[in-house]
C-alpha positions in Angstrom: -23.6 28.1 20.3 -23.1 31.8 20.9 -25.5 34.7 20.0 -26.2 34.9 16.3 -28.3 36.6 13.7 -30.5 35.2 10.9 -31.7 37.5 8.1 -35.4 38.2 8.1 -35.5 37.1 4.4 -34.0 33.7 5.1 -35.9 33.0 8.4 -38.9 31.8 6.6 -41.4 33.7 8.7 -42.0 36.8 6.6 -44.3 37.3 3.5 -43.0 38.1 0.0 -44.2 41.7 0.5 -42.1 42.2 3.5 -39.0 40.5 2.1 -39.3 42.5 -1.1 -39.6 45.6 1.0 -36.5 44.7 3.0 -34.7 44.0 -0.3 -35.7 47.5 -1.5 -37.2 46.0 -4.7 -37.9 48.6 -7.3 -41.6 47.6 -7.7 -42.3 48.7 -4.1 -40.5 52.0 -3.9 -43.5 54.1 -4.8 -45.3 52.7 -1.8 -43.1 54.2 0.9 -41.3 57.5 1.5 -37.7 56.6 2.4 -36.2 53.3 3.4 -35.0 53.3 7.1 -31.3 53.9 6.8 -29.6 56.2 9.3 -28.5 58.7 6.6 -32.1 58.9 5.2 -33.4 60.5 8.4 -31.9 63.8 7.5 -34.3 64.4 4.6 -37.2 62.9 6.7 -36.5 65.4 9.5 -36.5 68.4 7.1 -39.7 67.3 5.4 -41.6 66.6 8.6 -40.5 69.9 10.1 -41.7 71.8 7.1 -45.0 69.9 6.9 -46.0 69.6 10.6 -48.5 71.8 12.4 -46.2 72.8 15.3 -49.2 74.4 17.2 -50.2 70.8 18.1 -47.1 70.4 20.2 -48.5 72.4 23.2 -51.7 70.3 23.1 -49.6 67.1 23.0 -47.4 68.1 25.9 -50.4 69.2 28.1 -52.2 65.9 27.3 -49.2 63.8 28.2 -48.6 65.7 31.5 -52.2 65.2 32.4 -52.1 61.5 31.6 -48.9 61.1 33.7 -50.1 63.0 36.7 -51.0 59.9 38.7 -48.0 57.9 37.5 -44.5 57.9 38.8 -42.5 59.6 36.1 -38.8 59.2 35.5 -36.7 62.3 34.9 -35.8 60.9 31.4 -39.5 60.6 30.5 -40.4 64.0 31.9 -37.6 65.6 30.0 -38.7 63.9 26.8 -42.3 65.1 27.3 -41.3 68.7 27.9 -38.8 68.6 24.9 -41.8 67.9 22.6 -42.5 71.7 22.8 -39.3 72.3 20.8 -39.9 72.4 17.1 -36.6 70.5 16.6 -37.9 67.5 18.6 -39.2 64.5 16.6 -40.6 61.1 17.6 -40.1 57.5 16.8 -43.4 55.6 17.4 -44.6 52.1 17.9 -48.2 51.1 18.7 -49.7 48.1 20.3 -52.9 46.7 21.7 -53.5 46.7 25.5 -52.7 43.0 25.9 -52.9 41.6 29.4 -49.4 41.8 31.0 -48.0 42.9 27.6 -49.3 39.8 25.8 -46.7 38.2 23.5 -43.0 38.9 23.7 -42.9 41.1 20.6 -44.6 43.9 22.5 -41.3 44.2 24.4 -39.2 44.0 21.2 -41.3 46.8 19.6 -40.6 49.2 22.5 -36.9 48.2 22.7 -36.5 48.8 19.0 -38.2 52.3 19.4 -36.0 53.4 22.3 -32.7 52.1 20.7 -33.4 53.9 17.4 -34.0 57.2 19.2 -30.7 56.8 20.9 -29.0 56.1 17.6 -30.6 59.2 16.1 -29.4 61.3 18.9 -25.8 60.3 18.2 -26.2 60.8 14.4 -28.2 64.1 14.6 -27.1 66.0 17.7 -28.9 69.2 16.8 -32.3 67.6 17.0 -34.1 65.8 19.9 -35.8 62.4 19.5 -38.5 60.9 21.7 -39.6 57.2 21.8 -43.4 56.9 21.8 -45.6 54.0 22.7 -49.1 54.6 21.2 -51.6 52.7 23.2 -54.5 51.3 21.1 -57.1 52.3 23.7 -59.8 52.7 21.1 -59.5 49.2 19.8 -62.6 47.0 20.6 -61.4 43.5 20.0 -61.2 42.2 23.5 -60.8 38.6 22.4 -57.3 39.4 21.0 -56.0 40.9 24.3 -57.7 39.0 27.1 -54.9 36.4 27.6 -51.2 35.7 27.8 -49.1 32.6 28.0 -46.6 31.7 30.7 -44.4 28.7 30.0 -47.0 27.2 27.7 -49.9 27.8 30.0 -52.6 30.2 29.0 -54.1 32.7 31.4 -57.5 34.0 30.3 -59.4 37.0 31.7 -63.0 35.8 31.7 -65.0 39.0 31.2 -67.9 40.2 29.2 -66.6 43.3 27.4 -67.9 45.8 24.9 -66.6 49.1 23.6 -63.1 50.5 23.5 -60.8 48.4 25.6 -58.9 51.3 27.2 -62.0 52.1 29.2 -62.6 48.5 30.4 -62.7 48.3 34.2 -60.2 45.8 35.7 -62.7 43.9 37.8 -62.3 40.2 37.7 -58.7 40.2 36.7 -57.7 39.3 40.3 -58.6 35.7 39.3 -55.9 35.8 36.6 -53.5 37.2 39.2 -54.3 34.4 41.7 -53.6 31.6 39.2 -50.6 33.3 37.7 -49.1 33.8 41.1 -49.3 30.1 41.8 -47.4 29.3 38.6 -44.7 31.9 39.2 -43.2 30.3 42.4 -41.4 32.2 45.2 -38.1 33.4 43.7 -37.1 37.1 43.9 -37.9 37.6 40.2 -41.3 35.8 40.7 -42.1 38.1 43.5 -41.2 41.1 41.4 -43.5 39.9 38.6 -46.3 39.4 41.1 -45.9 42.9 42.4 -45.8 44.3 38.9 -49.0 42.6 37.9 -50.8 43.5 41.1 -49.7 47.1 41.0 -50.6 47.4 37.3 -54.0 45.7 37.2 -55.4 45.5 40.8 -54.5 49.1 41.7 -55.8 50.8 38.6 -59.4 51.2 37.5 -59.2 50.6 33.8 -57.1 48.9 31.2 -55.6 52.1 29.9 -54.3 53.2 33.3 -53.0 49.7 34.0 -51.1 49.4 30.7 -49.6 52.8 31.2 -48.4 51.8 34.6 -47.0 48.5 33.4 -45.1 49.9 30.3 -43.8 52.8 32.5 -42.6 50.5 35.1 -40.6 48.5 32.6 -39.3 51.3 30.4 -39.5 54.7 32.1 -35.7 54.7 32.9 -35.2 54.7 29.1 -37.4 57.8 28.7 -40.3 56.0 27.0 -43.4 58.3 26.5 -46.8 56.5 26.6 -49.7 58.2 24.8 -53.4 57.6 24.9 -54.7 59.7 22.0 -58.4 59.2 22.8 -58.9 62.7 24.1 -60.9 65.6 22.7 -58.0 68.0 22.6 -56.0 65.8 20.2 -59.0 64.6 18.3 -59.8 68.3 17.6 -56.6 68.5 15.5 -57.9 65.7 13.4 -61.3 67.3 12.7 -60.5 68.5 9.1 -59.5 65.0 8.1 -62.5 63.3 9.6 -64.7 65.9 7.9 -63.0 65.1 4.5 -63.6 61.4 5.1 -67.3 62.0 6.0 -67.9 64.1 2.9 -65.6 62.6 0.3 -64.7 59.1 1.6 -61.2 59.9 0.3 -59.4 57.0 2.1 -61.4 54.4 0.3 -60.6 55.8 -3.1 -56.9 56.3 -2.5 -56.3 53.0 -0.7 -58.3 51.1 -3.3 -56.0 52.6 -6.0 -53.0 51.4 -4.1 -54.3 47.9 -3.6 -54.9 47.6 -7.3 -51.1 48.2 -7.8 -50.2 45.7 -5.0 -52.1 42.8 -6.7 -49.1 40.5 -6.8 -49.1 40.4 -3.0 -51.6 39.4 -0.4 -53.5 42.4 0.8 -53.5 42.9 4.5 -56.5 45.2 5.0 -59.3 46.2 2.6 -60.8 49.6 3.0 -64.5 50.2 3.7 -66.4 53.0 1.9 -66.3 55.0 5.2 -63.3 54.2 7.5 -64.7 55.7 10.8 -66.2 54.3 13.9 -68.6 56.1 16.3 -67.3 55.7 19.8 -68.9 55.7 23.3 -67.9 54.2 26.6 -69.9 51.1 25.8 -69.5 50.5 22.0 -67.4 51.2 19.0 -69.4 50.8 15.8 -68.9 51.5 12.2 -70.4 54.6 10.6 -72.2 53.7 7.4 -73.4 56.1 4.7 -76.6 55.0 3.0 -79.2 57.0 1.1 -77.9 60.3 2.3 -77.9 59.3 5.9 -75.1 58.4 8.2 -76.0 55.4 10.4 -74.1 53.9 13.3 -74.0 50.2 12.8 -75.9 48.0 15.3 -77.5 51.1 17.0 -80.5 53.3 16.3 -78.2 56.4 15.9 -78.6 58.2 12.6 -77.3 61.6 11.3 -77.9 63.9 8.5 -74.9 65.5 6.9 -75.3 68.7 8.9 -76.0 66.8 12.1 -72.9 64.6 11.9 -70.6 67.5 11.0 -72.0 69.4 14.1 -71.4 66.3 16.2 -67.9 66.2 14.9 -67.2 69.8 15.9 -68.7 69.5 19.4 -67.6 65.9 20.2 -64.6 65.0 18.1 -63.6 62.3 20.6 -66.6 60.2 19.5 -65.1 59.7 16.1 -62.6 56.9 16.0 -60.4 56.2 12.9 -60.2 52.5 11.8 -57.0 50.6 11.1 -56.4 52.6 7.8 -57.1 56.1 9.2 -55.5 55.6 12.6 -52.0 56.0 11.1 -53.0 59.3 9.6 -54.3 60.5 12.9 -51.0 59.5 14.5 -48.9 61.4 12.0 -51.2 64.5 12.2 -50.7 64.9 16.0 -47.1 63.6 16.3 -43.9 65.1 14.9 -43.1 61.6 13.9 -40.3 60.3 11.6 -40.8 56.6 11.6 -43.2 53.9 12.6 -41.9 50.6 14.0 -44.2 47.6 13.6 -44.4 43.9 12.7 -44.7 42.5 9.3 -48.5 42.6 9.3 -48.5 46.3 10.3 -46.0 47.3 7.7 -48.1 45.5 5.1 -51.1 47.7 5.7 -48.9 50.9 6.1 -47.7 50.2 2.5 -51.2 50.6 1.3 -51.4 54.2 2.7 -48.9 56.5 1.0 -51.2 57.8 -1.7 -53.8 58.6 1.0 -51.2 60.6 3.0 -50.1 62.4 -0.2 -53.7 63.4 -1.0 -53.9 65.4 2.3 -50.3 66.6 2.3 -49.2 64.8 5.4 -45.7 63.4 5.5 -45.6 59.6 5.2 -43.3 58.2 7.9 -40.4 55.8 7.3 -41.4 52.2 8.0 -39.2 50.0 10.1 -39.7 46.3 10.8 -39.4 45.8 14.5 -36.7 43.6 16.0 -37.4 39.9 16.2 -35.6 37.8 18.8 -35.2 34.1 19.6 -34.4 33.6 23.3 -32.4 30.5 24.2 -30.8 29.1 27.4 -27.2 28.0 27.6 -28.5 24.4 28.1 -30.5 24.6 24.8 -27.5 26.0 23.0 -25.3 23.2 24.4 -27.9 20.7 23.3 -27.9 22.1 19.8 -24.1 21.9 19.6 -24.2 18.2 20.7 -26.8 17.5 18.0 -24.6 19.2 15.4 -27.2 22.0 14.8 -26.7 25.7 14.1 -29.3 28.4 14.5 -30.0 28.5 10.8 -30.9 24.8 10.9 -33.4 25.4 13.7 -35.2 28.0 11.7 -36.1 25.4 9.1 -39.6 24.0 8.8 -39.7 20.9 10.9 -40.2 18.4 8.1 -37.3 19.9 6.2 -35.1 20.0 9.3 -35.7 16.3 10.0 -35.0 15.3 6.4 -31.7 17.4 6.4 -30.7 15.9 9.7 -31.3 12.4 8.5 -29.2 13.0 5.4 -26.5 14.5 7.5 -26.1 11.7 10.1 -26.9 8.7 7.8 -24.1 6.6 6.4 -26.3 5.5 3.6 -26.6 7.4 0.3 -30.1 9.0 0.5 -29.9 11.4 -2.4 -30.6 9.7 -5.7 -30.0 12.9 -7.8 -27.0 11.3 -9.6 -29.2 8.3 -10.7 -31.9 10.8 -11.9 -29.3 12.6 -14.0 -28.0 9.3 -15.4 -31.6 8.3 -16.3 -32.2 11.6 -18.1 -29.1 11.0 -20.2 -30.2 7.5 -21.1 -33.6 8.7 -22.2 -32.1 11.6 -24.1 -30.2 9.0 -26.2 -33.4 7.0 -26.7 -35.3 10.2 -27.8 -32.6 11.0 -30.3 -32.8 7.4 -31.6 -36.6 7.6 -31.8 -36.5 10.8 -33.8 -34.0 9.3 -36.3 -35.9 6.0 -36.7 -39.5 5.9 -35.7 -41.1 9.0 -34.0 -44.2 7.0 -33.1 -42.3 5.6 -30.1 -42.0 9.1 -28.5 -45.2 8.7 -26.4 -44.1 5.3 -25.1 -40.7 6.7 -24.3 -42.1 9.6 -22.3 -44.4 7.2 -20.3 -41.5 4.9 -19.6 -39.3 7.8 -18.5 -42.0 9.1 -16.1 -42.5 5.6 -14.7 -38.8 4.9 -14.0 -38.3 8.4 -12.6 -41.3 7.9 -10.3 -39.8 4.5 -9.3 -36.5 6.1 -8.3 -38.3 8.9 -6.3 -40.3 6.2 -4.5 -37.2 4.3 -3.6 -35.6 7.5 -2.4 -38.6 8.2 -0.1 -38.6 4.7 1.2 -34.9 4.8 1.9 -35.3 8.2 3.7 -38.2 6.8 5.8 -36.1 3.7 6.7 -33.2 5.9 7.8 -35.4 8.2 9.8 -36.4 5.0 11.7 -32.8 4.1 12.2 -31.9 7.5 13.6 -35.2 7.9 15.4 -33.7 8.8 18.8 -31.5 11.6 17.3 -34.4 13.0 15.4 -36.6 12.9 18.5 -34.1 15.1 20.3 -33.8 17.5 17.4 -37.6 17.8 17.3 -37.9 18.3 21.0 -35.3 21.1 20.9 -37.0 22.9 18.0 -40.4 22.6 19.6 -39.0 24.3 22.8 -37.6 27.2 20.7 -40.5 27.4 18.2 -43.6 26.5 20.2 -46.4 25.1 17.9 -43.7 25.3 15.2 -44.2 29.1 15.2 -42.3 32.1 16.5 -41.6 32.1 20.2 -42.3 35.8 20.3 -45.9 35.3 19.2 -46.6 32.7 21.8 -44.7 33.4 25.1 -45.1 36.3 27.5 -42.0 38.1 28.7 -42.6 36.7 32.2 -41.7 33.2 31.0 -38.1 34.4 30.6 -37.9 37.2 33.1 -38.7 34.7 35.9 -35.5 32.8 34.9 -33.2 35.6 33.8 -34.4 38.6 35.8 -33.6 42.2 34.8 -30.7 41.1 32.5 -33.4 40.2 30.0 -34.3 43.8 29.3 -30.8 45.1 29.7 -29.4 42.6 27.2 -32.2 43.3 24.7 -31.4 47.0 24.9 -27.7 46.3 24.5 -27.9 43.7 21.7 -30.7 44.8 19.4 -30.0 46.8 16.2 -33.2 48.0 14.7 -31.7 49.1 11.4 -29.8 45.9 10.8 -32.9 44.0 9.7 -31.9 40.8 11.3 -33.6 38.1 13.5 -31.5 38.1 16.7 -30.7 35.0 18.6 -29.8 35.7 22.3 -28.4 33.0 24.6 -28.8 33.5 28.3 
């Protein structure tokens, strides 16, 4: 089978909230600014330009140049950084945790989506400039989520005791991961490239922030990707008014709670806390709690009066860290950003935030679901053809796939729907007769109908089970193929690391992704190598 696409809505891997968003359902339109269509960016550009504090640009550029000073920077990336000084330059942003060696595949897809969209915007709006941004989640403190990656089904874990923001974690001990990973990679040219990339990223840099910047830069600098660590006093200073408002008014809780009440038909991704801020140090990131007129830092002895915490904010803004609901606001305050590219879970919580943005007069970005990709080999595609499968079949839940395949290859009639219809007609005649003669038989008729219908359904199930046994070998091959493409019956992009495929395909992996992906098409791409 050749390359193909499956719509996100029909893939079976997205929530009703996301599929309704993609379908632009009327009931969700008040929760976002503009839907990500190429023509809609014109109004977004004008609104962001009018509503952005352009004095932040100089601070942003100086910060980026400082962060890149010990990193080999491509001409494309340097040009993009310097262009941010121009008030006609806008960003397209994605964010991600500092997963070891990029973590799951979708990290790569996020960045590819971001770069490709900026290139499309450059063609559509030549009077403006567009810069792809990867926002590193350096302040995140959930080390358990980032400490591992999977290569060809084998998990590599960084065994380390870690506290505080992950960006500042030292890289000691990760050489054990490198040693084990190297043994699995083999000795091919692509394997040696991956070894060198891992070693240069993690064994030659002191902390996880520097290591991740090196890694993402090595993979994407030729495309002009700009990598930002926003945990710096200069940028945090621009966010002081909003942190102060949160401290004094807890405005985010009120606005997000109002939105959640309107989103009740859907599963809520993130619930706000009364105060959505952390206090940050090199060794901990703990919630700030307001109780009895005092601000307390959870799990510590630190306490502040109102005046004291406001003074702390003015003198050390870098020690105040927004949580998952306020971080998007911080991002949009310091970046001339047009759109945020994220996964389904991310977009779900972004859809909770528009009222909060409106309350502080910050332009809400357009929300774009990142590209999703299924990678397959020519051998797997040939096997699917031989089994009579198409890509849409393979996206089915496994039980459903095996049932459909049994029905397809069996020479025995397995669908008893016609018998069920016939039975319904027969009992309709009996119901009519009962109503005309003796209505007291109605209950007995209903019981008999249910009994006979249940009997047909049981026969249907037994027949299907028997035919599955007859075609056991065919179904085994179908199951094996699907399990290869959908490990643990989930998405490949959530399980495998890019190295599992790079070691086989080499640089063509990234070049094909950059060539084939269409961020605004809203389709699950299948790529055959």
